[in-house]
ZADO-1210 file (C-alpha; in nm, 4 decimals, padded with zeros to 6 digits):
<atoms>
<atom x="01.5388" y="04.5278" z="10.6801" code="MET" pos="1"/>
<atom x="01.2852" y="04.3689" z="10.9137" code="ALA" pos="2"/>
<atom x="01.1222" y="04.7056" z="10.9553" code="ASN" pos="3"/>
<atom x="01.0766" y="04.7474" z="10.5768" code="SER" pos="4"/>
<atom x="00.9148" y="04.4010" z="10.5564" code="GLN" pos="5"/>
<atom x="00.6694" y="04.5113" z="10.8248" code="GLY" pos="6"/>
<atom x="00.5769" y="04.8174" z="10.6226" code="TYR" pos="7"/>
<atom x="00.5364" y="04.6025" z="10.3140" code="LEU" pos="8"/>
<atom x="00.2959" y="04.3721" z="10.4933" code="GLY" pos="9"/>
<atom x="00.0930" y="04.6640" z="10.6268" code="VAL" pos="10"/>
<atom x="00.0831" y="04.8240" z="10.2815" code="THR" pos="11"/>
<atom x="-00.0243" y="04.5004" z="10.1137" code="LEU" pos="12"/>
<atom x="-00.3027" y="04.4491" z="10.3671" code="LYS" pos="13"/>
<atom x="-00.4207" y="04.8048" z="10.3113" code="LEU" pos="14"/>
<atom x="-00.4191" y="04.7709" z="09.9317" code="VAL" pos="15"/>
<atom x="-00.5934" y="04.4333" z="09.9260" code="THR" pos="16"/>
<atom x="-00.8575" y="04.5392" z="10.1757" code="SER" pos="17"/>
<atom x="-00.9328" y="04.8582" z="09.9818" code="ALA" pos="18"/>
<atom x="-01.0312" y="04.6678" z="09.6663" code="ARG" pos="19"/>
<atom x="-01.3941" y="04.6914" z="09.5750" code="ARG" pos="20"/>
<atom x="-01.5596" y="04.4451" z="09.3459" code="THR" pos="21"/>
<atom x="-01.8237" y="04.5532" z="09.1023" code="MET" pos="22"/>
<atom x="-02.1747" y="04.4141" z="09.1371" code="PRO" pos="23"/>
<atom x="-02.2442" y="04.1330" z="08.8887" code="GLU" pos="24"/>
<atom x="-02.5092" y="04.3247" z="08.6835" code="PRO" pos="25"/>
<atom x="-02.2680" y="04.6131" z="08.6278" code="VAL" pos="26"/>
<atom x="-01.9945" y="04.3718" z="08.5220" code="THR" pos="27"/>
<atom x="-02.2299" y="04.2034" z="08.2749" code="GLN" pos="28"/>
<atom x="-02.3305" y="04.5409" z="08.1263" code="GLN" pos="29"/>
<atom x="-01.9654" y="04.6181" z="08.0627" code="ILE" pos="30"/>
<atom x="-01.8697" y="04.2769" z="07.9283" code="VAL" pos="31"/>
<atom x="-02.1734" y="04.1936" z="07.7128" code="SER" pos="32"/>
<atom x="-02.1177" y="04.4528" z="07.4354" code="PRO" pos="33"/>
<atom x="-01.7603" y="04.3302" z="07.3959" code="ASN" pos="34"/>
<atom x="-01.8456" y="03.9680" z="07.3247" code="ARG" pos="35"/>
<atom x="-01.9125" y="04.0061" z="06.9517" code="GLY" pos="36"/>
<atom x="-01.6729" y="03.9720" z="06.6649" code="TYR" pos="37"/>
<atom x="-01.3672" y="04.1863" z="06.6783" code="LYS" pos="38"/>
<atom x="-01.2563" y="04.3846" z="06.3772" code="ALA" pos="39"/>
<atom x="-00.9616" y="04.1501" z="06.3283" code="CYS" pos="40"/>
<atom x="-01.2012" y="03.8511" z="06.3160" code="ASP" pos="41"/>
<atom x="-01.4203" y="03.9912" z="06.0393" code="ARG" pos="42"/>
<atom x="-01.3562" y="03.8738" z="05.6847" code="PRO" pos="43"/>
<atom x="-01.1944" y="04.1342" z="05.4652" code="VAL" pos="44"/>
<atom x="-01.4077" y="04.2340" z="05.1686" code="ALA" pos="45"/>
<atom x="-01.2156" y="04.2289" z="04.8434" code="GLN" pos="46"/>
<atom x="-01.2354" y="04.5634" z="04.6693" code="LYS" pos="47"/>
<atom x="-01.2722" y="04.5564" z="04.2950" code="LYS" pos="48"/>
<atom x="-01.0188" y="04.7538" z="04.1005" code="ALA" pos="49"/>
<atom x="-01.1843" y="05.0558" z="03.9495" code="LYS" pos="50"/>
<atom x="-01.0943" y="05.1686" z="03.6036" code="GLY" pos="51"/>
<atom x="-00.9678" y="05.5168" z="03.5400" code="THR" pos="52"/>
<atom x="-01.1904" y="05.7812" z="03.3857" code="VAL" pos="53"/>
<atom x="-00.8978" y="05.9353" z="03.2004" code="PHE" pos="54"/>
<atom x="-00.7785" y="05.8160" z="02.8655" code="THR" pos="55"/>
<atom x="-00.4147" y="05.7783" z="02.7721" code="GLU" pos="56"/>
<atom x="-00.4414" y="06.0947" z="02.5630" code="GLU" pos="57"/>
<atom x="-00.5721" y="06.2913" z="02.8635" code="ASP" pos="58"/>
<atom x="-00.2787" y="06.1740" z="03.0733" code="LEU" pos="59"/>
<atom x="-00.0282" y="06.2661" z="02.8033" code="GLN" pos="60"/>
<atom x="-00.1890" y="06.6089" z="02.7654" code="LYS" pos="61"/>
<atom x="-00.1716" y="06.6631" z="03.1421" code="PHE" pos="62"/>
<atom x="00.1905" y="06.5554" z="03.1492" code="GLN" pos="63"/>
<atom x="00.2712" y="06.7955" z="02.8659" code="GLN" pos="64"/>
<atom x="00.0952" y="07.0883" z="03.0381" code="GLU" pos="65"/>
<atom x="00.2080" y="07.0163" z="03.3925" code="TYR" pos="66"/>
<atom x="00.5620" y="06.8939" z="03.3476" code="PHE" pos="67"/>
<atom x="00.6339" y="07.0638" z="03.0155" code="GLY" pos="68"/>
<atom x="00.7978" y="06.7590" z="02.8646" code="SER" pos="69"/>
</atoms>
């Protein structure tokens, strides 16, 4: 068990030392476009209900021709 803890410590040192940080200008270029409003924050525009272009007679005629009833 002591041997596995030794390997863990060596592995953790290796992983933490291998990290590279990005230069600050590169980080700012990545972050700055993402600071605006998100889609979930935008107000939802209410859509107006559109009327149909078909009359009741057109719908009945279609139903008669298509369904045969």
